[in-house]
N, CA, C, O and the ligand as a Tripos MOL2 file, in Angstrom:
@<TRIPOS>MOLECULE
protein
  245   243    62     0     0
PROTEIN
NO_CHARGES

@<TRIPOS>ATOM
      1 N          79.6270  131.3740   94.9220 N.3       1 MET1
      2 CA         80.3910  130.2090   94.2430 C.3       1 MET1
      3 C          81.8430  130.0230   94.7840 C.2       1 MET1
      4 O          82.4070  130.8320   95.5200 O.2       1 MET1
      5 N          82.3420  128.9320   94.3560 N.am      2 GLU2
      6 CA         83.7190  128.6890   94.8240 C.3       2 GLU2
      7 C          84.6400  128.6200   93.5650 C.2       2 GLU2
      8 O          84.2650  128.1410   92.4950 O.2       2 GLU2
      9 N          85.8020  129.1100   93.7760 N.am      3 ILE3
     10 CA         86.8540  128.9610   92.8120 C.3       3 ILE3
     11 C          88.1280  128.4700   93.5260 C.2       3 ILE3
     12 O          88.1730  128.4540   94.7560 O.2       3 ILE3
     13 N          89.1310  128.0820   92.7900 N.am      4 ASN4
     14 CA         90.3800  127.7360   93.4560 C.3       4 ASN4
     15 C          91.4800  128.6010   92.9670 C.2       4 ASN4
     16 O          91.5900  128.9000   91.7780 O.2       4 ASN4
     17 N          92.3220  129.0130   93.9250 N.am      5 CYS5
     18 CA         93.4050  129.8000   93.7080 C.3       5 CYS5
     19 C          94.4720  129.1590   92.7420 C.2       5 CYS5
     20 O          94.9080  128.0370   92.9980 O.2       5 CYS5
     21 N          94.8670  129.8110   91.7130 N.am      6 PRO6
     22 CA         95.8870  129.2350   90.8330 C.3       6 PRO6
     23 C          97.3260  129.1720   91.4510 C.2       6 PRO6
     24 O          98.2420  128.5120   90.9600 O.2       6 PRO6
     25 N          97.4180  129.9280   92.5790 N.am      7 GLY7
     26 CA         98.7130  129.9690   93.2120 C.3       7 GLY7
     27 C          98.9340  128.8200   94.1680 C.2       7 GLY7
     28 O          99.9690  128.1540   94.1370 O.2       7 GLY7
     29 N          97.9150  128.5880   95.0460 N.am      8 CYS8
     30 CA         98.1060  127.5620   96.1260 C.3       8 CYS8
     31 C          97.1210  126.5340   96.0010 C.2       8 CYS8
     32 O          97.3130  125.4670   96.5850 O.2       8 CYS8
     33 N          95.9450  126.7400   95.2180 N.am      9 GLY9
     34 CA         94.9880  125.7550   95.0220 C.3       9 GLY9
     35 C          93.9130  125.8710   96.1460 C.2       9 GLY9
     36 O          93.0380  125.0080   96.2170 O.2       9 GLY9
     37 N          93.9470  126.8080   96.9380 N.am     10 ALA10
     38 CA         92.8690  126.9510   98.0110 C.3      10 ALA10
     39 C          91.5710  127.2170   97.4250 C.2      10 ALA10
     40 O          91.4530  127.9490   96.4430 O.2      10 ALA10
     41 N          90.5660  126.6330   98.0080 N.am     11 GLY11
     42 CA         89.2080  126.9660   97.5130 C.3      11 GLY11
     43 C          88.7420  128.2780   98.1370 C.2      11 GLY11
     44 O          88.8160  128.4770   99.3490 O.2      11 GLY11
     45 N          88.2740  129.1410   97.2910 N.am     12 LEU12
     46 CA         87.8680  130.5110   97.7600 C.3      12 LEU12
     47 C          86.3990  130.7520   97.3530 C.2      12 LEU12
     48 O          85.9650  130.4380   96.2450 O.2      12 LEU12
     49 N          85.6750  131.3220   98.3070 N.am     13 LYS13
     50 CA         84.2960  131.6850   97.9120 C.3      13 LYS13
     51 C          84.3050  133.0740   97.5390 C.2      13 LYS13
     52 O          84.8500  133.9180   98.2510 O.2      13 LYS13
     53 N          83.6800  133.3740   96.3660 N.am     14 VAL14
     54 CA         83.4980  134.7440   95.8630 C.3      14 VAL14
     55 C          82.1560  134.9850   95.3800 C.2      14 VAL14
     56 O          81.5290  134.0910   94.8130 O.2      14 VAL14
     57 N          81.6600  136.1850   95.5760 N.am     15 GLY15
     58 CA         80.3840  136.6310   95.1540 C.3      15 GLY15
     59 C          80.3750  136.8920   93.6910 C.2      15 GLY15
     60 O          81.4380  136.9900   93.0780 O.2      15 GLY15
     61 N          79.2060  137.0100   93.0970 N.am     16 GLU16
     62 CA         79.0580  137.2580   91.6440 C.3      16 GLU16
     63 C          79.5710  138.6260   91.2600 C.2      16 GLU16
     64 O          79.9940  138.8580   90.1270 O.2      16 GLU16
     65 N          79.5250  139.5740   92.2740 N.am     17 LYS17
     66 CA         80.0420  140.9140   91.9300 C.3      17 LYS17
     67 C          81.5930  140.8520   91.6760 C.2      17 LYS17
     68 O          82.1680  141.7960   91.1340 O.2      17 LYS17
     69 N          82.2210  139.7760   92.0600 N.am     18 HIS18
     70 CA         83.6660  139.6400   91.7300 C.3      18 HIS18
     71 C          84.0330  139.0860   90.3990 C.2      18 HIS18
     72 O          85.2050  139.0990   90.0240 O.2      18 HIS18
     73 N          82.9900  138.5600   89.6140 N.am     19 HIS19
     74 CA         83.2450  138.0150   88.3580 C.3      19 HIS19
     75 C          84.0650  138.9770   87.4890 C.2      19 HIS19
     76 O          83.7440  140.1620   87.3940 O.2      19 HIS19
     77 N          85.1460  138.4490   86.8460 N.am     20 TYR20
     78 CA         85.9520  139.2430   85.9530 C.3      20 TYR20
     79 C          86.7900  140.2360   86.6930 C.2      20 TYR20
     80 O          87.4500  141.0440   86.0400 O.2      20 TYR20
     81 N          86.8200  140.2460   87.9810 N.am     21 LYS21
     82 CA         87.5920  141.2240   88.7200 C.3      21 LYS21
     83 C          88.8600  140.5050   89.2670 C.2      21 LYS21
     84 O          88.9180  139.2790   89.3610 O.2      21 LYS21
     85 N          89.8800  141.3490   89.6250 N.am     22 MET22
     86 CA         91.0370  140.8280   90.2520 C.3      22 MET22
     87 C          90.7390  140.6650   91.7040 C.2      22 MET22
     88 O          90.2670  141.6040   92.3440 O.2      22 MET22
     89 N          91.0090  139.4500   92.2760 N.am     23 ILE23
     90 CA         90.9230  139.2560   93.6750 C.3      23 ILE23
     91 C          92.2450  138.7500   94.2380 C.2      23 ILE23
     92 O          93.0860  138.2550   93.4870 O.2      23 ILE23
     93 N          92.4340  138.8640   95.5050 N.am     24 LYS24
     94 CA         93.6490  138.3710   96.1510 C.3      24 LYS24
     95 C          93.3800  137.1720   97.0730 C.2      24 LYS24
     96 O          92.4840  137.2050   97.9170 O.2      24 LYS24
     97 N          94.1350  136.1760   96.8970 N.am     25 CYS25
     98 CA         94.0520  135.0700   97.7620 C.3      25 CYS25
     99 C          94.3860  135.3370   99.1390 C.2      25 CYS25
    100 O          95.4870  135.8360   99.3690 O.2      25 CYS25
    101 N          93.5310  135.0570  100.1700 N.am     26 PRO26
    102 CA         93.8610  135.3200  101.5330 C.3      26 PRO26
    103 C          94.9190  134.3740  102.0730 C.2      26 PRO26
    104 O          95.5560  134.6660  103.0850 O.2      26 PRO26
    105 N          95.1010  133.2940  101.4380 N.am     27 LYS27
    106 CA         96.1380  132.3120  101.9230 C.3      27 LYS27
    107 C          97.5660  132.5570  101.4810 C.2      27 LYS27
    108 O          98.4860  132.5860  102.2990 O.2      27 LYS27
    109 N          97.7430  132.7330  100.1840 N.am     28 CYS28
    110 CA         99.0650  132.8940   99.6150 C.3      28 CYS28
    111 C          99.3250  134.3330   99.1330 C.2      28 CYS28
    112 O         100.4630  134.6940   98.8300 O.2      28 CYS28
    113 N          98.2480  135.1610   99.0630 N.am     29 GLY29
    114 CA         98.4580  136.5590   98.6060 C.3      29 GLY29
    115 C          98.5120  136.7920   97.1340 C.2      29 GLY29
    116 O          98.6490  137.9260   96.6760 O.2      29 GLY29
    117 N          98.3960  135.6410   96.3310 N.am     30 LYS30
    118 CA         98.4100  135.8320   94.8940 C.3      30 LYS30
    119 C          97.2380  136.5630   94.4340 C.2      30 LYS30
    120 O          96.1310  136.3050   94.9060 O.2      30 LYS30
    121 N          97.4170  137.5210   93.4840 N.am     31 GLU31
    122 CA         96.2930  138.1730   92.9170 C.3      31 GLU31
    123 C          96.0040  137.5220   91.5120 C.2      31 GLU31
    124 O          96.9000  137.2710   90.7050 O.2      31 GLU31
    125 N          94.7080  137.2790   91.3040 N.am     32 PHE32
    126 CA         94.3730  136.6370   89.9680 C.3      32 PHE32
    127 C          92.9250  137.0940   89.6430 C.2      32 PHE32
    128 O          92.1940  137.5820   90.5050 O.2      32 PHE32
    129 N          92.5540  136.9100   88.3660 N.am     33 GLN33
    130 CA         91.2670  137.3450   87.8920 C.3      33 GLN33
    131 C          90.2620  136.2350   88.0410 C.2      33 GLN33
    132 O          90.5390  135.0790   87.7210 O.2      33 GLN33
    133 N          89.0780  136.5960   88.5340 N.am     34 VAL34
    134 CA         87.9470  135.6500   88.5150 C.3      34 VAL34
    135 C          87.3770  135.6420   87.1530 C.2      34 VAL34
    136 O          87.0130  136.6800   86.6010 O.2      34 VAL34
    137 N          87.2960  134.4170   86.5850 N.am     35 LEU35
    138 CA         86.8750  134.3070   85.1540 C.3      35 LEU35
    139 C          85.3980  134.0470   85.0850 C.2      35 LEU35
    140 O          84.7180  134.0590   86.1110 O.2      35 LEU35
    141 N          84.8980  133.8190   83.9280 N.am     36 GLY36
    142 CA         83.4450  133.7000   83.7330 C.3      36 GLY36
    143 C          82.9430  132.3620   84.0770 C.2      36 GLY36
    144 O          83.6350  131.5470   84.6880 O.2      36 GLY36
    145 N          81.6990  132.1240   83.6730 N.am     37 ARG37
    146 CA         80.9090  131.0720   84.0460 C.3      37 ARG37
    147 C          81.5340  129.6090   83.5370 C.2      37 ARG37
    148 O          81.4330  128.5940   84.2260 O.2      37 ARG37
    149 N          82.1080  129.6380   82.4030 N.am     38 GLU38
    150 CA         82.6220  128.3520   81.8810 C.3      38 GLU38
    151 C          83.8170  127.9020   82.6840 C.2      38 GLU38
    152 O          84.0110  126.7210   82.9720 O.2      38 GLU38
    153 N          84.6240  128.9170   83.0370 N.am     39 THR39
    154 CA         85.8550  128.5650   83.8610 C.3      39 THR39
    155 C          85.3540  128.2540   85.2940 C.2      39 THR39
    156 O          85.9200  127.3840   85.9560 O.2      39 THR39
    157 N          84.3250  128.9350   85.7730 N.am     40 ILE40
    158 CA         83.8330  128.5960   87.1010 C.3      40 ILE40
    159 C          83.3410  127.1760   87.1410 C.2      40 ILE40
    160 O          83.6260  126.4490   88.0920 O.2      40 ILE40
    161 N          82.6350  126.7790   86.1690 N.am     41 GLN41
    162 CA         82.1670  125.3750   86.0940 C.3      41 GLN41
    163 C          83.2830  124.3420   86.0610 C.2      41 GLN41
    164 O          83.2440  123.3360   86.7690 O.2      41 GLN41
    165 N          84.2840  124.6140   85.2180 N.am     42 LEU42
    166 CA         85.4470  123.7510   85.1380 C.3      42 LEU42
    167 C          86.0990  123.6940   86.5870 C.2      42 LEU42
    168 O          86.4250  122.6300   87.1130 O.2      42 LEU42
    169 N          86.2460  124.8440   87.1360 N.am     43 THR43
    170 CA         86.8470  124.8740   88.4600 C.3      43 THR43
    171 C          86.1090  124.2030   89.4910 C.2      43 THR43
    172 O          86.7040  123.5820   90.3710 O.2      43 THR43
    173 N          84.7580  124.2850   89.4460 N.am     44 LYS44
    174 CA         83.9810  123.5680   90.3940 C.3      44 LYS44
    175 C          84.1720  122.0790   90.2450 C.2      44 LYS44
    176 O          84.3260  121.3340   91.2120 O.2      44 LYS44
    177 N          84.1540  121.6880   89.0080 N.am     45 ASP45
    178 CA         84.2750  120.2810   88.7710 C.3      45 ASP45
    179 C          85.6950  119.7290   89.2940 C.2      45 ASP45
    180 O          85.8630  118.6260   89.8160 O.2      45 ASP45
    181 N          86.6240  120.6440   89.0720 N.am     46 TYR46
    182 CA         88.0620  120.3510   89.5320 C.3      46 TYR46
    183 C          88.0070  120.2280   90.9700 C.2      46 TYR46
    184 O          88.5050  119.2280   91.4870 O.2      46 TYR46
    185 N          87.4400  121.1610   91.7130 N.am     47 ILE47
    186 CA         87.4270  121.2130   93.1730 C.3      47 ILE47
    187 C          86.7300  119.9010   93.6610 C.2      47 ILE47
    188 O          87.2510  119.2230   94.5460 O.2      47 ILE47
    189 N          85.5880  119.5640   93.0970 N.am     48 GLU48
    190 CA         84.8510  118.3160   93.4960 C.3      48 GLU48
    191 C          85.6740  117.1070   93.3710 C.2      48 GLU48
    192 O          85.6760  116.2630   94.2680 O.2      48 GLU48
    193 N          86.4030  116.9770   92.2560 N.am     49 LYS49
    194 CA         87.2460  115.8440   91.9980 C.3      49 LYS49
    195 C          88.3990  115.7950   93.0300 C.2      49 LYS49
    196 O          88.7590  114.7400   93.5530 O.2      49 LYS49
    197 N          88.9660  117.0220   93.2950 N.am     50 GLN50
    198 CA         90.0410  117.0970   94.2550 C.3      50 GLN50
    199 C          89.5030  116.6820   95.6390 C.2      50 GLN50
    200 O          90.1310  115.8680   96.3180 O.2      50 GLN50
    201 N          88.3950  117.2080   96.0490 N.am     51 MET51
    202 CA         87.8320  116.9610   97.3290 C.3      51 MET51
    203 C          87.5690  115.4410   97.4330 C.2      51 MET51
    204 O          87.9090  114.8290   98.4450 O.2      51 MET51
    205 N          86.9780  114.8400   96.4120 N.am     52 LYS52
    206 CA         86.7540  113.3660   96.5920 C.3      52 LYS52
    207 C          88.0810  112.5590   96.6670 C.2      52 LYS52
    208 O          88.1960  111.5430   97.3510 O.2      52 LYS52
    209 N          89.0660  113.0890   95.9150 N.am     53 LYS53
    210 CA         90.3520  112.4030   95.8960 C.3      53 LYS53
    211 C          90.9850  112.4920   97.2530 C.2      53 LYS53
    212 O          91.3810  111.4890   97.8460 O.2      53 LYS53
    213 N          91.0810  113.7950   97.7690 N.am     54 ASP54
    214 CA         91.8470  114.1030   99.0150 C.3      54 ASP54
    215 C          91.0620  113.7570  100.2400 C.2      54 ASP54
    216 O          91.6610  113.3690  101.2440 O.2      54 ASP54
    217 N          89.7060  113.8770  100.2220 N.am     55 PHE55
    218 CA         88.9580  113.6940  101.5660 C.3      55 PHE55
    219 C          87.9490  112.6370  101.4470 C.2      55 PHE55
    220 O          87.3990  112.2030  102.4590 O.2      55 PHE55
    221 N          87.6700  112.1960  100.2820 N.am     56 GLY56
    222 CA         86.5850  111.1240  100.0150 C.3      56 GLY56
    223 C          85.1800  111.6490  100.3400 C.2      56 GLY56
    224 O          84.3260  110.8940  100.8060 O.2      56 GLY56
    225 N          84.9420  112.9520  100.0920 N.am     57 LYS57
    226 CA         83.5780  113.4770  100.3780 C.3      57 LYS57
    227 C          83.3380  114.5930   99.3560 C.2      57 LYS57
    228 O          84.2060  115.0320   98.6020 O.2      57 LYS57
    229 N          82.0950  114.9940   99.4110 N.am     58 GLU58
    230 CA         81.5870  116.1850   98.6170 C.3      58 GLU58
    231 C          82.0170  117.4220   99.2620 C.2      58 GLU58
    232 O          82.0870  117.5010  100.4880 O.2      58 GLU58
    233 N          82.3270  118.4570   98.4320 N.am     59 PRO59
    234 CA         82.6680  119.7690   99.0510 C.3      59 PRO59
    235 C          81.5180  120.4080   99.6180 C.2      59 PRO59
    236 O          80.4080  120.2270   99.1160 O.2      59 PRO59
    237 N          81.7030  121.2180  100.7260 N.am     60 GLU60
    238 CA         80.5870  121.8820  101.3180 C.3      60 GLU60
    239 C          80.1490  123.0570  100.4300 C.2      60 GLU60
    240 O          80.9710  123.7480   99.8280 O.2      60 GLU60
    241 N          78.8160  123.2570  100.3690 N.am     61 LYS61
    242 CA         78.3420  124.2530   99.5140 C.3      61 LYS61
    243 C          78.4850  125.6340  100.1750 C.2      61 LYS61
    244 O          78.1200  126.6460   99.5770 O.2      61 LYS61
    245 ZN         96.4340  131.1190   97.0500 Zn       62 ZN62
@<TRIPOS>BOND
     1     1     2 1
     2     2     3 1
     3     3     4 2
     4     3     5 am
     5     5     6 1
     6     6     7 1
     7     7     8 2
     8     7     9 am
     9     9    10 1
    10    10    11 1
    11    11    12 2
    12    11    13 am
    13    13    14 1
    14    14    15 1
    15    15    16 2
    16    15    17 am
    17    17    18 1
    18    18    19 1
    19    19    20 2
    20    19    21 am
    21    21    22 1
    22    22    23 1
    23    23    24 2
    24    23    25 am
    25    25    26 1
    26    26    27 1
    27    27    28 2
    28    27    29 am
    29    29    30 1
    30    30    31 1
    31    31    32 2
    32    31    33 am
    33    33    34 1
    34    34    35 1
    35    35    36 2
    36    35    37 am
    37    37    38 1
    38    38    39 1
    39    39    40 2
    40    39    41 am
    41    41    42 1
    42    42    43 1
    43    43    44 2
    44    43    45 am
    45    45    46 1
    46    46    47 1
    47    47    48 2
    48    47    49 am
    49    49    50 1
    50    50    51 1
    51    51    52 2
    52    51    53 am
    53    53    54 1
    54    54    55 1
    55    55    56 2
    56    55    57 am
    57    57    58 1
    58    58    59 1
    59    59    60 2
    60    59    61 am
    61    61    62 1
    62    62    63 1
    63    63    64 2
    64    63    65 am
    65    65    66 1
    66    66    67 1
    67    67    68 2
    68    67    69 am
    69    69    70 1
    70    70    71 1
    71    71    72 2
    72    71    73 am
    73    73    74 1
    74    74    75 1
    75    75    76 2
    76    75    77 am
    77    77    78 1
    78    78    79 1
    79    79    80 2
    80    79    81 am
    81    81    82 1
    82    82    83 1
    83    83    84 2
    84    83    85 am
    85    85    86 1
    86    86    87 1
    87    87    88 2
    88    87    89 am
    89    89    90 1
    90    90    91 1
    91    91    92 2
    92    91    93 am
    93    93    94 1
    94    94    95 1
    95    95    96 2
    96    95    97 am
    97    97    98 1
    98    98    99 1
    99    99   100 2
   100    99   101 am
   101   101   102 1
   102   102   103 1
   103   103   104 2
   104   103   105 am
   105   105   106 1
   106   106   107 1
   107   107   108 2
   108   107   109 am
   109   109   110 1
   110   110   111 1
   111   111   112 2
   112   111   113 am
   113   113   114 1
   114   114   115 1
   115   115   116 2
   116   115   117 am
   117   117   118 1
   118   118   119 1
   119   119   120 2
   120   119   121 am
   121   121   122 1
   122   122   123 1
   123   123   124 2
   124   123   125 am
   125   125   126 1
   126   126   127 1
   127   127   128 2
   128   127   129 am
   129   129   130 1
   130   130   131 1
   131   131   132 2
   132   131   133 am
   133   133   134 1
   134   134   135 1
   135   135   136 2
   136   135   137 am
   137   137   138 1
   138   138   139 1
   139   139   140 2
   140   139   141 am
   141   141   142 1
   142   142   143 1
   143   143   144 2
   144   143   145 am
   145   145   146 1
   146   146   147 1
   147   147   148 2
   148   147   149 am
   149   149   150 1
   150   150   151 1
   151   151   152 2
   152   151   153 am
   153   153   154 1
   154   154   155 1
   155   155   156 2
   156   155   157 am
   157   157   158 1
   158   158   159 1
   159   159   160 2
   160   159   161 am
   161   161   162 1
   162   162   163 1
   163   163   164 2
   164   163   165 am
   165   165   166 1
   166   166   167 1
   167   167   168 2
   168   167   169 am
   169   169   170 1
   170   170   171 1
   171   171   172 2
   172   171   173 am
   173   173   174 1
   174   174   175 1
   175   175   176 2
   176   175   177 am
   177   177   178 1
   178   178   179 1
   179   179   180 2
   180   179   181 am
   181   181   182 1
   182   182   183 1
   183   183   184 2
   184   183   185 am
   185   185   186 1
   186   186   187 1
   187   187   188 2
   188   187   189 am
   189   189   190 1
   190   190   191 1
   191   191   192 2
   192   191   193 am
   193   193   194 1
   194   194   195 1
   195   195   196 2
   196   195   197 am
   197   197   198 1
   198   198   199 1
   199   199   200 2
   200   199   201 am
   201   201   202 1
   202   202   203 1
   203   203   204 2
   204   203   205 am
   205   205   206 1
   206   206   207 1
   207   207   208 2
   208   207   209 am
   209   209   210 1
   210   210   211 1
   211   211   212 2
   212   211   213 am
   213   213   214 1
   214   214   215 1
   215   215   216 2
   216   215   217 am
   217   217   218 1
   218   218   219 1
   219   219   220 2
   220   219   221 am
   221   221   222 1
   222   222   223 1
   223   223   224 2
   224   223   225 am
   225   225   226 1
   226   226   227 1
   227   227   228 2
   228   227   229 am
   229   229   230 1
   230   230   231 1
   231   231   232 2
   232   231   233 am
   233   233   234 1
   234   234   235 1
   235   235   236 2
   236   235   237 am
   237   237   238 1
   238   238   239 1
   239   239   240 2
   240   239   241 am
   241   241   242 1
   242   242   243 1
   243   243   244 2
@<TRIPOS>SUBSTRUCTURE
     1 MET1         2 RESIDUE 1 A MET
     2 GLU2         6 RESIDUE 1 A GLU
     3 ILE3        10 RESIDUE 1 A ILE
     4 ASN4        14 RESIDUE 1 A ASN
     5 CYS5        18 RESIDUE 1 A CYS
     6 PRO6        22 RESIDUE 1 A PRO
     7 GLY7        26 RESIDUE 1 A GLY
     8 CYS8        30 RESIDUE 1 A CYS
     9 GLY9        34 RESIDUE 1 A GLY
    10 ALA10       38 RESIDUE 1 A ALA
    11 GLY11       42 RESIDUE 1 A GLY
    12 LEU12       46 RESIDUE 1 A LEU
    13 LYS13       50 RESIDUE 1 A LYS
    14 VAL14       54 RESIDUE 1 A VAL
    15 GLY15       58 RESIDUE 1 A GLY
    16 GLU16       62 RESIDUE 1 A GLU
    17 LYS17       66 RESIDUE 1 A LYS
    18 HIS18       70 RESIDUE 1 A HIS
    19 HIS19       74 RESIDUE 1 A HIS
    20 TYR20       78 RESIDUE 1 A TYR
    21 LYS21       82 RESIDUE 1 A LYS
    22 MET22       86 RESIDUE 1 A MET
    23 ILE23       90 RESIDUE 1 A ILE
    24 LYS24       94 RESIDUE 1 A LYS
    25 CYS25       98 RESIDUE 1 A CYS
    26 PRO26      102 RESIDUE 1 A PRO
    27 LYS27      106 RESIDUE 1 A LYS
    28 CYS28      110 RESIDUE 1 A CYS
    29 GLY29      114 RESIDUE 1 A GLY
    30 LYS30      118 RESIDUE 1 A LYS
    31 GLU31      122 RESIDUE 1 A GLU
    32 PHE32      126 RESIDUE 1 A PHE
    33 GLN33      130 RESIDUE 1 A GLN
    34 VAL34      134 RESIDUE 1 A VAL
    35 LEU35      138 RESIDUE 1 A LEU
    36 GLY36      142 RESIDUE 1 A GLY
    37 ARG37      146 RESIDUE 1 A ARG
    38 GLU38      150 RESIDUE 1 A GLU
    39 THR39      154 RESIDUE 1 A THR
    40 ILE40      158 RESIDUE 1 A ILE
    41 GLN41      162 RESIDUE 1 A GLN
    42 LEU42      166 RESIDUE 1 A LEU
    43 THR43      170 RESIDUE 1 A THR
    44 LYS44      174 RESIDUE 1 A LYS
    45 ASP45      178 RESIDUE 1 A ASP
    46 TYR46      182 RESIDUE 1 A TYR
    47 ILE47      186 RESIDUE 1 A ILE
    48 GLU48      190 RESIDUE 1 A GLU
    49 LYS49      194 RESIDUE 1 A LYS
    50 GLN50      198 RESIDUE 1 A GLN
    51 MET51      202 RESIDUE 1 A MET
    52 LYS52      206 RESIDUE 1 A LYS
    53 LYS53      210 RESIDUE 1 A LYS
    54 ASP54      214 RESIDUE 1 A ASP
    55 PHE55      218 RESIDUE 1 A PHE
    56 GLY56      222 RESIDUE 1 A GLY
    57 LYS57      226 RESIDUE 1 A LYS
    58 GLU58      230 RESIDUE 1 A GLU
    59 PRO59      234 RESIDUE 1 A PRO
    60 GLU60      238 RESIDUE 1 A GLU
    61 LYS61      242 RESIDUE 1 A LYS
    62 ZN62       245 GROUP 0 **** ****
């Protein structure tokens, strides 16, 4: 699944084993917690909206 970094907004791919764990953004180095399914869904929607707005296309799966 994909989430976005709260520090720089970069889209990050993380496996389910990382749910609820702290991960570190490879782009800005910010550490943050990967939250659960509801937040993931919100974030996915957010990313899709941002991708459409910024690039006019669907995000790659
Ligand atoms: Zn970041």
